[in-house]
C-alpha distance (Angstrom), angle and dihedral (degrees) to the residues before:
residue distance angle dihedral
X1 . . .
X2 3.74 . .
X3 3.82 118.0 .
X4 3.80 92.1 -113.7
X5 3.83 90.3 54.4
X6 3.79 91.0 49.1
X7 3.79 90.4 50.5
X8 3.81 92.1 47.6
X9 3.81 93.3 49.5
X10 3.77 90.9 45.6
X11 3.81 91.3 51.7
X12 3.82 91.5 48.5
X13 3.78 90.6 47.7
X14 3.79 91.4 49.9
X15 3.80 90.9 48.2
X16 3.82 91.5 49.9
X17 3.81 91.4 48.2
X18 3.81 90.7 49.3
X19 3.82 92.7 50.1
X20 3.82 90.8 47.2
X21 3.78 91.6 50.0
X22 3.83 92.0 49.2
X23 3.80 92.4 48.7
X24 3.80 94.4 47.2
X25 3.80 95.9 42.5
X26 3.82 96.5 46.2
X27 3.80 109.9 106.6
X28 3.76 116.5 -131.5
X29 3.77 87.0 -137.7
X30 3.78 99.7 -162.0
X31 3.79 91.3 139.1
X32 3.79 91.0 47.1
X33 3.79 90.0 47.5
X34 3.79 93.5 52.0
X35 3.79 90.4 50.1
X36 3.83 89.8 48.8
X37 3.81 91.2 50.9
X38 3.79 91.4 51.8
X39 3.81 95.9 42.6
X40 3.81 93.3 48.6
X41 3.83 98.1 38.4
X42 3.80 92.9 -123.1
X43 3.81 120.7 -170.4
X44 3.79 123.3 -159.1
X45 3.79 113.5 -114.2
X46 3.81 91.9 -171.6
X47 3.75 128.2 -134.6
X48 3.76 119.5 -16.8
X49 3.78 119.8 -137.4
X50 3.81 96.6 -32.8
X51 3.78 92.2 -62.4
X52 3.76 124.1 138.5
X53 3.81 93.2 -102.0
X54 3.75 137.8 88.7
X55 3.78 119.7 -155.8
X56 3.78 132.3 -140.1
X57 3.83 120.9 -157.1
X58 3.78 108.7 -149.2
X59 3.80 135.2 -172.9
X60 3.81 90.0 -106.8
X61 3.85 86.7 77.8
X62 3.81 94.0 -109.2
X63 3.79 135.4 109.1
X64 3.79 108.1 -134.2
X65 3.79 118.1 -155.7
X66 3.79 125.7 -151.5
X67 3.78 125.2 -173.2
X68 3.78 113.1 -117.7
X69 3.79 91.5 -115.2
X70 3.81 88.6 62.8
X71 3.79 94.6 53.9
């Protein structure tokens, strides 16, 4: 293989390993989310504009969105 091909494959391998690590190490956080909802008195504002998200208005002044798959 040429050096440029080796570098390209190495970069792609590193990128794939990084993505895999991020996916596997990301916490689902449902327990953390439920605690956050209770601590910040969040109220569901339902679906927004037919998108795949439901919003939560919290006492921190923000609307937090969670994808349906996370609910």
